[in-house]
Backbone as XML, in Angstrom:
<?xml version="1.0"?>
<chain id="A" units="angstrom">
  <residue number="1" name="MET">
    <atom name="N" x="42.470" y="31.695" z="-24.668"/>
    <atom name="CA" x="41.695" y="32.628" z="-23.894"/>
    <atom name="C" x="40.609" y="31.841" z="-23.156"/>
  </residue>
  <residue number="2" name="LYS">
    <atom name="N" x="40.442" y="32.152" z="-21.910"/>
    <atom name="CA" x="39.395" y="31.496" z="-21.127"/>
    <atom name="C" x="38.283" y="32.493" z="-20.864"/>
  </residue>
  <residue number="3" name="VAL">
    <atom name="N" x="37.064" y="32.007" z="-20.971"/>
    <atom name="CA" x="35.895" y="32.849" z="-20.777"/>
    <atom name="C" x="34.999" y="32.185" z="-19.740"/>
  </residue>
  <residue number="4" name="GLN">
    <atom name="N" x="34.508" y="32.974" z="-18.827"/>
    <atom name="CA" x="33.582" y="32.474" z="-17.812"/>
    <atom name="C" x="32.173" y="32.926" z="-18.179"/>
  </residue>
  <residue number="5" name="PHE">
    <atom name="N" x="31.256" y="31.980" z="-18.277"/>
    <atom name="CA" x="29.873" y="32.292" z="-18.592"/>
    <atom name="C" x="29.030" y="32.271" z="-17.328"/>
  </residue>
  <residue number="6" name="THR">
    <atom name="N" x="27.974" y="33.067" z="-17.341"/>
    <atom name="CA" x="27.021" y="33.030" z="-16.238"/>
    <atom name="C" x="26.231" y="31.728" z="-16.339"/>
  </residue>
  <residue number="7" name="PRO">
    <atom name="N" x="25.583" y="31.309" z="-15.285"/>
    <atom name="CA" x="24.753" y="30.102" z="-15.372"/>
    <atom name="C" x="23.689" y="30.196" z="-16.477"/>
  </residue>
  <residue number="8" name="ASP">
    <atom name="N" x="23.088" y="31.368" z="-16.638"/>
    <atom name="CA" x="22.093" y="31.537" z="-17.709"/>
    <atom name="C" x="22.722" y="31.375" z="-19.089"/>
  </residue>
  <residue number="9" name="GLN">
    <atom name="N" x="23.909" y="31.921" z="-19.261"/>
    <atom name="CA" x="24.598" y="31.796" z="-20.547"/>
    <atom name="C" x="24.957" y="30.331" z="-20.817"/>
  </residue>
  <residue number="10" name="LYS">
    <atom name="N" x="25.417" y="29.640" z="-19.791"/>
    <atom name="CA" x="25.743" y="28.211" z="-19.947"/>
    <atom name="C" x="24.508" y="27.418" z="-20.348"/>
  </residue>
  <residue number="11" name="ALA">
    <atom name="N" x="23.385" y="27.722" z="-19.709"/>
    <atom name="CA" x="22.138" y="27.028" z="-20.037"/>
    <atom name="C" x="21.709" y="27.330" z="-21.475"/>
  </residue>
  <residue number="12" name="PHE">
    <atom name="N" x="21.868" y="28.569" z="-21.885"/>
    <atom name="CA" x="21.505" y="28.973" z="-23.243"/>
    <atom name="C" x="22.352" y="28.227" z="-24.269"/>
  </residue>
  <residue number="13" name="ILE">
    <atom name="N" x="23.654" y="28.135" z="-23.997"/>
    <atom name="CA" x="24.564" y="27.424" z="-24.894"/>
    <atom name="C" x="24.208" y="25.941" z="-24.940"/>
  </residue>
  <residue number="14" name="SER">
    <atom name="N" x="23.952" y="25.352" z="-23.776"/>
    <atom name="CA" x="23.579" y="23.925" z="-23.720"/>
    <atom name="C" x="22.295" y="23.667" z="-24.501"/>
  </residue>
  <residue number="15" name="GLN">
    <atom name="N" x="21.339" y="24.571" z="-24.363"/>
    <atom name="CA" x="20.070" y="24.425" z="-25.080"/>
    <atom name="C" x="20.302" y="24.473" z="-26.594"/>
  </residue>
  <residue number="16" name="ALA">
    <atom name="N" x="21.174" y="25.368" z="-27.044"/>
    <atom name="CA" x="21.470" y="25.481" z="-28.477"/>
    <atom name="C" x="22.133" y="24.211" z="-28.995"/>
  </residue>
  <residue number="17" name="ILE">
    <atom name="N" x="22.999" y="23.617" z="-28.200"/>
    <atom name="CA" x="23.672" y="22.379" z="-28.599"/>
    <atom name="C" x="22.678" y="21.221" z="-28.584"/>
  </residue>
  <residue number="18" name="ASP">
    <atom name="N" x="21.889" y="21.138" z="-27.520"/>
    <atom name="CA" x="20.900" y="20.050" z="-27.396"/>
    <atom name="C" x="19.867" y="20.084" z="-28.518"/>
  </residue>
  <residue number="19" name="SER">
    <atom name="N" x="19.517" y="21.283" z="-28.967"/>
    <atom name="CA" x="18.514" y="21.404" z="-30.029"/>
    <atom name="C" x="19.090" y="21.157" z="-31.415"/>
  </residue>
  <residue number="20" name="GLY">
    <atom name="N" x="20.405" y="21.036" z="-31.489"/>
    <atom name="CA" x="21.042" y="20.761" z="-32.777"/>
    <atom name="C" x="21.450" y="21.995" z="-33.553"/>
  </residue>
  <residue number="21" name="CYS">
    <atom name="N" x="21.251" y="23.161" z="-32.982"/>
    <atom name="CA" x="21.661" y="24.392" z="-33.684"/>
    <atom name="C" x="23.184" y="24.454" z="-33.815"/>
  </residue>
  <residue number="22" name="PHE">
    <atom name="N" x="23.873" y="23.940" z="-32.819"/>
    <atom name="CA" x="25.338" y="23.934" z="-32.811"/>
    <atom name="C" x="25.812" y="22.580" z="-32.317"/>
  </residue>
  <residue number="23" name="HIS">
    <atom name="N" x="27.038" y="22.240" z="-32.699"/>
    <atom name="CA" x="27.593" y="20.952" z="-32.283"/>
    <atom name="C" x="28.530" y="21.081" z="-31.087"/>
  </residue>
  <residue number="24" name="ARG">
    <atom name="N" x="29.117" y="22.275" z="-30.923"/>
    <atom name="CA" x="30.080" y="22.477" z="-29.837"/>
    <atom name="C" x="29.901" y="23.861" z="-29.238"/>
  </residue>
  <residue number="25" name="GLU">
    <atom name="N" x="30.412" y="24.008" z="-28.013"/>
    <atom name="CA" x="30.375" y="25.312" z="-27.348"/>
    <atom name="C" x="31.145" y="26.348" z="-28.147"/>
  </residue>
  <residue number="26" name="LYS">
    <atom name="N" x="32.266" y="25.934" z="-28.697"/>
    <atom name="CA" x="33.103" y="26.854" z="-29.466"/>
    <atom name="C" x="32.318" y="27.481" z="-30.626"/>
  </residue>
  <residue number="27" name="ALA">
    <atom name="N" x="31.479" y="26.690" z="-31.264"/>
    <atom name="CA" x="30.702" y="27.188" z="-32.402"/>
    <atom name="C" x="29.705" y="28.258" z="-31.958"/>
  </residue>
  <residue number="28" name="THR">
    <atom name="N" x="29.149" y="28.108" z="-30.758"/>
    <atom name="CA" x="28.203" y="29.116" z="-30.279"/>
    <atom name="C" x="28.906" y="30.447" z="-30.041"/>
  </residue>
  <residue number="29" name="VAL">
    <atom name="N" x="30.107" y="30.381" z="-29.492"/>
    <atom name="CA" x="30.870" y="31.603" z="-29.226"/>
    <atom name="C" x="31.315" y="32.249" z="-30.540"/>
  </residue>
  <residue number="30" name="GLN">
    <atom name="N" x="31.724" y="31.422" z="-31.495"/>
    <atom name="CA" x="32.124" y="31.967" z="-32.794"/>
    <atom name="C" x="30.952" y="32.670" z="-33.477"/>
  </residue>
  <residue number="31" name="GLU">
    <atom name="N" x="29.759" y="32.082" z="-33.392"/>
    <atom name="CA" x="28.573" y="32.705" z="-33.979"/>
    <atom name="C" x="28.264" y="34.031" z="-33.286"/>
  </residue>
  <residue number="32" name="ALA">
    <atom name="N" x="28.349" y="34.035" z="-31.961"/>
    <atom name="CA" x="28.088" y="35.265" z="-31.209"/>
    <atom name="C" x="29.070" y="36.359" z="-31.608"/>
  </residue>
  <residue number="33" name="LEU">
    <atom name="N" x="30.336" y="36.009" z="-31.753"/>
    <atom name="CA" x="31.338" y="37.002" z="-32.153"/>
    <atom name="C" x="31.099" y="37.500" z="-33.572"/>
  </residue>
  <residue number="34" name="SER">
    <atom name="N" x="30.695" y="36.600" z="-34.459"/>
    <atom name="CA" x="30.395" y="37.010" z="-35.838"/>
    <atom name="C" x="29.249" y="38.009" z="-35.874"/>
  </residue>
  <residue number="35" name="LEU">
    <atom name="N" x="28.205" y="37.731" z="-35.094"/>
    <atom name="CA" x="27.071" y="38.651" z="-35.045"/>
    <atom name="C" x="27.469" y="39.994" z="-34.448"/>
  </residue>
  <residue number="36" name="TRP">
    <atom name="N" x="28.306" y="39.958" z="-33.433"/>
    <atom name="CA" x="28.779" y="41.193" z="-32.809"/>
    <atom name="C" x="29.588" y="42.013" z="-33.812"/>
  </residue>
  <residue number="37" name="GLU">
    <atom name="N" x="30.493" y="41.333" z="-34.536"/>
    <atom name="CA" x="31.300" y="42.028" z="-35.549"/>
    <atom name="C" x="30.403" y="42.661" z="-36.608"/>
  </residue>
  <residue number="38" name="GLU">
    <atom name="N" x="29.405" y="41.909" z="-37.065"/>
    <atom name="CA" x="28.490" y="42.423" z="-38.081"/>
    <atom name="C" x="27.735" y="43.647" z="-37.558"/>
  </residue>
  <residue number="39" name="ARG">
    <atom name="N" x="27.265" y="43.566" z="-36.319"/>
    <atom name="CA" x="26.546" y="44.688" z="-35.720"/>
    <atom name="C" x="27.444" y="45.914" z="-35.618"/>
  </residue>
  <residue number="40" name="GLU">
    <atom name="N" x="28.693" y="45.721" z="-35.217"/>
    <atom name="CA" x="29.614" y="46.850" z="-35.085"/>
    <atom name="C" x="29.970" y="47.451" z="-36.443"/>
  </residue>
  <residue number="41" name="ARG">
    <atom name="N" x="30.104" y="46.606" z="-37.470"/>
    <atom name="CA" x="30.360" y="47.117" z="-38.820"/>
    <atom name="C" x="29.173" y="47.962" z="-39.286"/>
  </residue>
  <residue number="42" name="THR">
    <atom name="N" x="27.973" y="47.449" z="-39.068"/>
    <atom name="CA" x="26.772" y="48.192" z="-39.452"/>
    <atom name="C" x="26.691" y="49.500" z="-38.688"/>
  </residue>
  <residue number="43" name="ARG">
    <atom name="N" x="26.997" y="49.456" z="-37.411"/>
    <atom name="CA" x="26.974" y="50.663" z="-36.583"/>
    <atom name="C" x="27.964" y="51.698" z="-37.116"/>
  </residue>
  <residue number="44" name="ALA">
    <atom name="N" x="29.170" y="51.253" z="-37.475"/>
    <atom name="CA" x="30.187" y="52.155" z="-38.017"/>
    <atom name="C" x="29.720" y="52.759" z="-39.341"/>
  </residue>
  <residue number="45" name="GLU">
    <atom name="N" x="29.072" y="51.947" z="-40.184"/>
    <atom name="CA" x="28.559" y="52.449" z="-41.461"/>
    <atom name="C" x="27.481" y="53.505" z="-41.239"/>
  </residue>
  <residue number="46" name="ILE">
    <atom name="N" x="26.611" y="53.268" z="-40.272"/>
    <atom name="CA" x="25.547" y="54.235" z="-39.973"/>
    <atom name="C" x="26.148" y="55.538" z="-39.449"/>
  </residue>
  <residue number="47" name="LEU">
    <atom name="N" x="27.114" y="55.428" z="-38.548"/>
    <atom name="CA" x="27.748" y="56.636" z="-38.013"/>
    <atom name="C" x="28.470" y="57.414" z="-39.105"/>
  </residue>
  <residue number="48" name="THR">
    <atom name="N" x="29.095" y="56.713" z="-40.039"/>
    <atom name="CA" x="29.760" y="57.371" z="-41.163"/>
    <atom name="C" x="28.735" y="58.082" z="-42.034"/>
  </residue>
  <residue number="49" name="ALA">
    <atom name="N" x="27.622" y="57.422" z="-42.294"/>
    <atom name="CA" x="26.570" y="58.034" z="-43.105"/>
    <atom name="C" x="26.009" y="59.283" z="-42.421"/>
  </residue>
  <residue number="50" name="ILE">
    <atom name="N" x="25.879" y="59.226" z="-41.112"/>
    <atom name="CA" x="25.403" y="60.399" z="-40.373"/>
    <atom name="C" x="26.407" y="61.539" z="-40.488"/>
  </residue>
  <residue number="51" name="ASP">
    <atom name="N" x="27.698" y="61.220" z="-40.352"/>
    <atom name="CA" x="28.733" y="62.254" z="-40.494"/>
    <atom name="C" x="28.685" y="62.890" z="-41.883"/>
  </residue>
  <residue number="52" name="VAL">
    <atom name="N" x="28.518" y="62.070" z="-42.909"/>
    <atom name="CA" x="28.439" y="62.579" z="-44.280"/>
    <atom name="C" x="27.210" y="63.476" z="-44.435"/>
  </residue>
  <residue number="53" name="ALA">
    <atom name="N" x="26.083" y="63.028" z="-43.892"/>
    <atom name="CA" x="24.851" y="63.818" z="-43.989"/>
    <atom name="C" x="24.982" y="65.139" z="-43.244"/>
  </residue>
  <residue number="54" name="GLU">
    <atom name="N" x="25.591" y="65.110" z="-42.068"/>
    <atom name="CA" x="25.770" y="66.348" z="-41.309"/>
    <atom name="C" x="26.682" y="67.320" z="-42.047"/>
  </residue>
  <residue number="55" name="ALA">
    <atom name="N" x="27.739" y="66.805" z="-42.660"/>
    <atom name="CA" x="28.642" y="67.666" z="-43.431"/>
    <atom name="C" x="27.904" y="68.245" z="-44.641"/>
  </residue>
  <residue number="56" name="PHE">
    <atom name="N" x="27.094" y="67.429" z="-45.273"/>
    <atom name="CA" x="26.292" y="67.862" z="-46.412"/>
    <atom name="C" x="25.383" y="69.020" z="-46.010"/>
  </residue>
  <residue number="57" name="LEU">
    <atom name="N" x="24.700" y="68.860" z="-44.887"/>
    <atom name="CA" x="23.803" y="69.913" z="-44.403"/>
    <atom name="C" x="24.574" y="71.154" z="-43.969"/>
  </residue>
  <residue number="58" name="ALA">
    <atom name="N" x="25.746" y="70.961" z="-43.346"/>
    <atom name="CA" x="26.553" y="72.097" z="-42.897"/>
    <atom name="C" x="27.011" y="72.956" z="-44.078"/>
  </residue>
  <residue number="59" name="ARG">
    <atom name="N" x="27.175" y="72.321" z="-45.250"/>
    <atom name="CA" x="27.560" y="73.062" z="-46.449"/>
    <atom name="C" x="26.351" y="73.726" z="-47.105"/>
  </residue>
  <residue number="60" name="GLY">
    <atom name="N" x="25.185" y="73.529" z="-46.527"/>
    <atom name="CA" x="23.982" y="74.128" z="-47.092"/>
    <atom name="C" x="23.439" y="73.391" z="-48.290"/>
  </residue>
  <residue number="61" name="GLU">
    <atom name="N" x="23.791" y="72.130" z="-48.427"/>
    <atom name="CA" x="23.370" y="71.363" z="-49.595"/>
    <atom name="C" x="22.092" y="70.564" z="-49.358"/>
  </residue>
  <residue number="62" name="GLY">
    <atom name="N" x="21.434" y="70.794" z="-48.241"/>
    <atom name="CA" x="20.190" y="70.091" z="-47.955"/>
    <atom name="C" x="19.023" y="70.738" z="-48.666"/>
  </residue>
  <residue number="63" name="ARG">
    <atom name="N" x="17.869" y="70.127" z="-48.526"/>
    <atom name="CA" x="16.665" y="70.722" z="-49.084"/>
    <atom name="C" x="15.519" y="70.511" z="-48.104"/>
  </residue>
  <residue number="64" name="THR">
    <atom name="N" x="14.561" y="71.394" z="-48.183"/>
    <atom name="CA" x="13.403" y="71.320" z="-47.307"/>
    <atom name="C" x="12.455" y="70.258" z="-47.832"/>
  </residue>
  <residue number="65" name="ILE">
    <atom name="N" x="12.003" y="69.416" z="-46.939"/>
    <atom name="CA" x="11.067" y="68.363" z="-47.320"/>
    <atom name="C" x="9.698" y="68.732" z="-46.757"/>
  </residue>
  <residue number="66" name="THR">
    <atom name="N" x="8.722" y="68.713" z="-47.643"/>
    <atom name="CA" x="7.349" y="69.032" z="-47.264"/>
    <atom name="C" x="6.456" y="67.850" z="-47.640"/>
  </residue>
  <residue number="67" name="GLN">
    <atom name="N" x="5.204" y="67.919" z="-47.210"/>
    <atom name="CA" x="4.237" y="66.890" z="-47.612"/>
    <atom name="C" x="4.132" y="66.835" z="-49.132"/>
  </residue>
  <residue number="68" name="GLU">
    <atom name="N" x="4.156" y="67.989" z="-49.736"/>
    <atom name="CA" x="4.036" y="68.077" z="-51.192"/>
    <atom name="C" x="5.232" y="67.449" z="-51.890"/>
  </residue>
  <residue number="69" name="SER">
    <atom name="N" x="6.437" y="67.764" z="-51.412"/>
    <atom name="CA" x="7.632" y="67.211" z="-52.059"/>
    <atom name="C" x="7.743" y="65.706" z="-51.839"/>
  </residue>
  <residue number="70" name="MET">
    <atom name="N" x="7.199" y="65.196" z="-50.747"/>
    <atom name="CA" x="7.227" y="63.749" z="-50.491"/>
    <atom name="C" x="6.237" y="63.018" z="-51.385"/>
  </residue>
  <residue number="71" name="GLY">
    <atom name="N" x="5.172" y="63.686" z="-51.787"/>
    <atom name="CA" x="4.167" y="63.056" z="-52.640"/>
    <atom name="C" x="4.664" y="62.787" z="-54.040"/>
  </residue>
  <residue number="72" name="GLN">
    <atom name="N" x="5.556" y="63.629" z="-54.529"/>
    <atom name="CA" x="6.044" y="63.481" z="-55.897"/>
    <atom name="C" x="6.766" y="62.152" z="-56.118"/>
  </residue>
  <residue number="73" name="PRO">
    <atom name="N" x="7.756" y="61.776" z="-55.283"/>
    <atom name="CA" x="8.394" y="60.470" z="-55.501"/>
    <atom name="C" x="7.398" y="59.313" z="-55.387"/>
  </residue>
  <residue number="74" name="ALA">
    <atom name="N" x="6.436" y="59.428" z="-54.484"/>
    <atom name="CA" x="5.440" y="58.373" z="-54.333"/>
    <atom name="C" x="4.626" y="58.221" z="-55.616"/>
  </residue>
  <residue number="75" name="GLU">
    <atom name="N" x="4.250" y="59.314" z="-56.206"/>
    <atom name="CA" x="3.485" y="59.256" z="-57.454"/>
    <atom name="C" x="4.322" y="58.649" z="-58.578"/>
  </residue>
  <residue number="76" name="GLU">
    <atom name="N" x="5.605" y="58.989" z="-58.624"/>
    <atom name="CA" x="6.489" y="58.425" z="-59.647"/>
    <atom name="C" x="6.593" y="56.914" z="-59.498"/>
  </residue>
  <residue number="77" name="VAL">
    <atom name="N" x="6.683" y="56.443" z="-58.273"/>
    <atom name="CA" x="6.759" y="55.003" z="-58.025"/>
    <atom name="C" x="5.453" y="54.337" z="-58.448"/>
  </residue>
  <residue number="78" name="LYS">
    <atom name="N" x="4.332" y="54.953" z="-58.119"/>
    <atom name="CA" x="3.033" y="54.397" z="-58.509"/>
    <atom name="C" x="2.907" y="54.294" z="-60.022"/>
  </residue>
  <residue number="79" name="GLU">
    <atom name="N" x="3.470" y="55.263" z="-60.737"/>
    <atom name="CA" x="3.406" y="55.250" z="-62.197"/>
    <atom name="C" x="4.326" y="54.197" z="-62.793"/>
  </residue>
  <residue number="80" name="ARG">
    <atom name="N" x="5.525" y="54.055" z="-62.244"/>
    <atom name="CA" x="6.494" y="53.098" z="-62.788"/>
    <atom name="C" x="6.209" y="51.665" z="-62.349"/>
  </residue>
  <residue number="81" name="GLY">
    <atom name="N" x="5.604" y="51.506" z="-61.188"/>
    <atom name="CA" x="5.417" y="50.179" z="-60.605"/>
    <atom name="C" x="4.723" y="49.170" z="-61.496"/>
  </residue>
  <residue number="82" name="PRO">
    <atom name="N" x="3.532" y="49.455" z="-62.006"/>
    <atom name="CA" x="2.833" y="48.466" z="-62.833"/>
    <atom name="C" x="3.621" y="48.062" z="-64.079"/>
  </residue>
  <residue number="83" name="ALA">
    <atom name="N" x="4.279" y="49.021" z="-64.713"/>
    <atom name="CA" x="5.069" y="48.699" z="-65.905"/>
    <atom name="C" x="6.249" y="47.805" z="-65.549"/>
  </residue>
  <residue number="84" name="ARG">
    <atom name="N" x="6.890" y="48.098" z="-64.442"/>
    <atom name="CA" x="8.031" y="47.287" z="-64.013"/>
    <atom name="C" x="7.585" y="45.877" z="-63.642"/>
  </residue>
  <residue number="85" name="LEU">
    <atom name="N" x="6.472" y="45.766" z="-62.942"/>
    <atom name="CA" x="5.944" y="44.469" z="-62.565"/>
    <atom name="C" x="5.590" y="43.650" z="-63.797"/>
  </residue>
  <residue number="86" name="ALA">
    <atom name="N" x="4.967" y="44.271" z="-64.762"/>
    <atom name="CA" x="4.603" y="43.578" z="-66.000"/>
    <atom name="C" x="5.842" y="43.091" z="-66.733"/>
  </residue>
  <residue number="87" name="ALA">
    <atom name="N" x="6.888" y="43.930" z="-66.776"/>
    <atom name="CA" x="8.125" y="43.548" z="-67.453"/>
    <atom name="C" x="8.790" y="42.368" z="-66.745"/>
  </residue>
  <residue number="88" name="GLU">
    <atom name="N" x="8.783" y="42.376" z="-65.405"/>
    <atom name="CA" x="9.386" y="41.278" z="-64.650"/>
    <atom name="C" x="8.603" y="39.982" z="-64.845"/>
  </residue>
  <residue number="89" name="GLN">
    <atom name="N" x="7.286" y="40.081" z="-64.883"/>
    <atom name="CA" x="6.459" y="38.893" z="-65.066"/>
    <atom name="C" x="6.636" y="38.320" z="-66.460"/>
  </residue>
  <residue number="90" name="SER">
    <atom name="N" x="6.757" y="39.163" z="-67.480"/>
    <atom name="CA" x="6.908" y="38.657" z="-68.843"/>
    <atom name="C" x="8.293" y="38.052" z="-69.051"/>
  </residue>
  <residue number="91" name="SER">
    <atom name="N" x="9.307" y="38.533" z="-68.341"/>
    <atom name="CA" x="10.650" y="37.975" z="-68.510"/>
    <atom name="C" x="10.824" y="36.675" z="-67.752"/>
  </residue>
  <residue number="92" name="SER">
    <atom name="N" x="9.947" y="36.381" z="-66.784"/>
    <atom name="CA" x="10.090" y="35.147" z="-66.006"/>
    <atom name="C" x="9.381" y="33.971" z="-66.670"/>
  </residue>
  <residue number="93" name="TYR">
    <atom name="N" x="8.635" y="34.217" z="-67.732"/>
    <atom name="CA" x="7.932" y="33.120" z="-68.402"/>
    <atom name="C" x="8.726" y="32.561" z="-69.521"/>
  </residue>
</chain>
């Protein structure tokens, strides 16, 4: 497969090679494709999660979130946090 790069893209690739980030042009393209694949996988996962959440809400399984209901989990974390931190510190010694 042949790919034509813009002058800016060519300069960007050359800069990456000159700086030692990559050894060959092929490696820069492979990295770009890997990042693109990862981004698309993440995007698909997010869209799936949204579909699941929408179906959940459509079935009436959601709940109303208020300032009060949001405070409860925060308080639970504040209560558990110091004990968890102490346990982690004692196990690392």
